[in-house]
C-alpha positions as CSV (number, residue, x, y, z in Angstrom):
1,M,-2.5,30.8,169.7
2,A,-5.2,31.5,167.4
3,R,-5.8,34.1,164.6
4,P,-7.8,37.0,165.4
5,A,-10.6,37.6,163.1
6,L,-10.1,40.3,160.4
7,D,-13.0,42.3,159.8
8,D,-11.4,44.2,157.0
9,E,-11.0,41.3,154.6
10,E,-15.1,40.5,155.3
11,E,-16.7,43.7,155.1
12,K,-20.4,43.3,155.3
13,P,-23.0,45.9,153.9
14,L,-24.2,48.6,156.2
15,D,-27.8,48.5,157.4
16,P,-29.8,50.9,155.2
17,A,-30.4,53.0,158.1
18,V,-26.8,53.5,159.1
19,E,-26.0,54.0,155.7
20,K,-28.4,56.7,155.4
21,V,-27.1,58.6,158.1
22,R,-23.3,58.1,156.5
23,R,-24.7,59.7,153.4
24,K,-26.0,62.8,155.5
25,L,-22.7,63.0,157.4
26,V,-20.8,62.9,154.2
27,R,-22.8,65.6,152.9
28,F,-22.7,67.7,155.9
29,V,-18.8,67.7,156.0
30,G,-18.9,68.5,152.3
31,I,-21.0,71.5,152.7
32,N,-19.4,72.5,155.5
33,L,-15.9,72.2,153.9
34,G,-17.3,74.3,150.6
35,L,-18.2,77.3,153.2
36,L,-15.2,77.3,154.7
37,F,-13.4,77.3,151.5
38,I,-15.5,80.4,150.3
39,A,-14.8,82.1,153.8
40,L,-11.3,81.6,153.6
41,M,-11.4,83.0,149.9
42,A,-13.4,86.3,151.1
43,V,-10.6,87.0,153.8
44,V,-7.9,86.6,151.4
45,A,-9.4,88.8,148.9
46,A,-10.3,91.5,151.6
47,L,-6.5,91.2,152.6
48,V,-5.1,91.5,149.1
49,Y,-7.9,94.4,148.4
50,K,-6.9,96.3,151.7
51,S,-2.9,96.1,150.6
52,H,-3.6,97.4,147.1
53,T,-5.7,100.5,148.4
54,A,-3.8,101.2,151.8
55,A,-0.5,102.7,150.0
56,P,-0.8,104.4,146.5
57,Q,2.3,103.1,144.6
58,G,3.5,106.0,142.8
59,E,3.3,108.5,145.7
60,V,6.5,108.9,147.8
61,A,7.1,111.8,149.8
62,V,10.2,113.5,149.8
63,K,11.6,116.0,151.9
64,M,14.1,118.4,150.5
65,P,16.0,121.2,152.3
66,S,15.1,124.1,150.4
67,P,13.6,127.4,151.3
68,A,11.6,128.1,148.2
69,G,10.3,124.3,147.8
70,V,12.6,124.1,144.7
71,A,15.1,121.2,144.6
72,E,18.4,122.5,143.5
73,G,21.6,120.6,142.9
74,R,24.6,119.7,140.7
75,I,25.1,116.6,138.9
76,E,28.8,116.2,137.7
77,L,29.1,114.2,134.2
78,P,32.0,113.5,132.0
79,A,33.1,116.3,129.3
80,G,31.1,115.8,126.1
81,A,28.5,113.7,127.6
82,R,24.7,114.4,126.4
83,I,21.9,113.1,128.3
84,V,19.5,111.0,126.2
85,S,16.8,110.3,128.6
86,Q,15.8,110.7,132.2
87,S,13.3,108.7,134.7
88,L,12.3,110.0,138.3
89,S,11.1,107.4,140.9
90,G,10.5,108.8,144.2
91,D,13.7,110.3,145.2
92,R,15.9,108.5,142.8
93,L,16.9,110.2,139.4
94,S,18.3,108.0,136.4
95,L,19.8,109.5,133.4
96,A,20.9,107.9,130.2
97,I,23.9,109.4,128.8
98,D,25.6,109.0,125.7
99,L,29.5,109.6,126.4
100,S,32.0,111.6,124.2
101,D,33.9,108.1,123.2
102,G,30.5,106.8,121.7
103,S,29.5,104.4,124.5
104,R,26.5,104.9,126.9
105,A,26.0,104.7,130.5
106,I,23.2,105.1,132.9
107,Y,24.0,107.4,136.1
108,L,21.6,106.9,139.0
109,Y,21.4,110.0,141.3
110,D,19.7,110.2,144.8
111,I,17.9,113.7,145.0
112,A,17.7,113.1,149.1
113,A,21.4,112.6,149.5
114,R,22.4,114.9,146.7
115,R,25.1,112.3,145.5
116,V,25.5,109.7,142.3
117,I,24.8,106.4,143.8
118,G,25.4,104.4,140.9
119,K,27.3,104.3,137.3
120,F,26.5,101.7,134.9
121,A,28.1,101.4,131.5
122,I,26.0,99.7,128.5
123,S,27.8,97.8,126.1
124,E,26.5,95.9,123.1
125,E,27.8,92.3,122.6
């Protein structure tokens, strides 16, 4: 059986006209890939821009059943507790509390449901 000729091992230089066409093709492909990349980045930038401007982050609509438009409710805290700070985010109220035994806790209150949804004890190690 005859061994086939291996063109890979004995590669001859290209004709100058063919080499010129190959260089033009490589340049054409490089330019088109660059343009495609720029167009893709423009689409991604537009999507990111639209996602940030579509919904304002700080505004949450909360419907509260109150005839005068004033929220009313009662939060039960342990006896002797003192509120150190509070924070409101949407329909959630966070209360940092010093308890009468000297410890601290954070109470998380849902305004819409009108109930405490979390109590977190704070301990120092």
